[in-house]
N, C-alpha and C positions, 0 to 999 in steps of 0.2 A: 545750288548747294554751296554752302560756305566751305572753305578749305583751310583750316588752321587747327592747331592742337587745342583741345579743351584744357583749360588751366583752372582747376577748382580753387586755387589759391590766388586768383586774380583780384580778390578784394571786392568783387561786385555782387556776388551771391553765394549763398550756402548751398543751393540746389535743392533737389527733392529726391526721395527714394522712389525709384521706379520699379525695382524688383530685387529679390534676394532675401536670404541665401537660398540656393537650390542646387540639387544634384544634377549635373549635366551628363555625366557618363561614369559608369563603373564596370570595368572588365577585370579579369584576373590580373592583379598587380598594379592597376592604374585607376585612380579616381580623379575626376574633374569636377570641381565645385564652383558654382557661381557665388562669389562672396557678396557682390552687390552690383546693381545698376543704378547709377546716380544720374539724374536729369539736370541739365543746365540749359540756359536759353540758347546756347550754341550747339547742343547735342547731348549725347549720352556718354558716360564713362562706365565701362564694363570691367570689373575686377574679377579675374578667374584664378583659382588655385588648382595646381596639379600635384598629386601625391603619387609617388611610385614606391613599391615595396619589392624586396627580393631582387631578382635579376632585372626587373623593370626599373628599380631605383638605379642600378648600375648603368642601364641603358640611358636613362635620363642624364646621369652624371657625365657619361661619355659625350653627350651632345654639347657639353660646355667645357670639357677638359681637353686642352690641346696636348697632343703627344709631344714629348720633348725631342728636340733636334739639336745637333751640334752646330754652334756658331762657327762659321769658317774662319772668322778673324781671331776669335779668342780661344777656340777649341773647347769652350764650356757649353754645357747643356742649357738650352732655353726653351721656352714654350713655343711650339710650332703653330701653324694656322689651325683654327677651329673649323671643322667641316660640318658640324652639327646643324640640325634644323630645329627651330622652336615648335611648340605646339601651334596648330593652326585652328582658328575659329572664324567661321564665316556664316553669313545669312543665306538661306536657300533662295535662289532665283529672285533676288531683289537687290539690284545694284545700289539703291539708295540706302539700304540698311546695312551695308557691308561694314563690319568692324575692321578698323585699321590698328595694327599693333603700334602702340605708342611707347610702351616701356616693358622691358623684359628684365624683371628684377633678378637678383642672384638667388640661388637656392637658400632659403632661410631656415630650413630644418634639414640637416644633412648628417645622417649617421650611416653606419655600415648597411643597415637593412631598409632605411627609409630616405627618400629625397623629396623635398617639397619646393615648388617654385611658383611665383606669382606673376601674372601677366596683366597689364592694363591695356585695354583696347578702347578705341573711341568710335563713335558713330556721329558723323557731322549732321547737324540739323536734328530737331526732335522728330521722331517718327509720326506719321499721320495715320497710324494703324495701331491696333492693340496687340496684334500677333507679331512676335519676334522669333522666327524659326532659326535657331543656332545649331550649326554643325561643328562638332569638335573632333579633331583627328590629330594623331601623332603616330603614324605607322612605324616610325623608327624605334619607338619604345613599346609597341604592342597595342596601340589604341587605333583601331580602324574607325571610320567615320560613324559617329553617333549623333542623331538629330534630336533636339529637344525644342518643343514649341512653348515659349514663354508667353504669358498673357500680361501685357503692360496695362496701366491705368488708361482710361479714355484720354485721347490726346489733349483735349481742352482742359480736363481735370489735372493732367500731369503738368501742363504749362502753367496752370494757375497755382499749383502747389510749390513751384520754385520760390524759395525764400530769398529776396534781395537783401543786400546789406546797405545800410544808409550811406 
């Protein structure tokens, strides 16, 4: 298995759409959506969006907001350490298909009642199966584990659909 980050801007290929968009989980106050799964010769890039509303939005915001502490040297307030945990996404019982968090973007829609955040995961190597069972969980904000079985294109068709750049 290759071990490096997927870089879609590497100038070698455009990739191929493997799946998306799809709803991965919806519980009171929390929605997890798959924006897309892009296939590259080195693996998959999985883009996931999480939206929280009401008290769940506040819980999400707290995961990324450090409480202020007093700086002992200046006596001024400054941000303290963040103890929050991001949403977790994993493949069920398959070590080869495990998504690895590559990027945790900032919340890009943030109001008093709503909070939205995007995560990019990668799966190294193209899967040799059509079934991608993803488990999304974020108990700190009210999302207990939810499993969704995604069906990808046939592995040979997916590999053949990747568009190279000249």
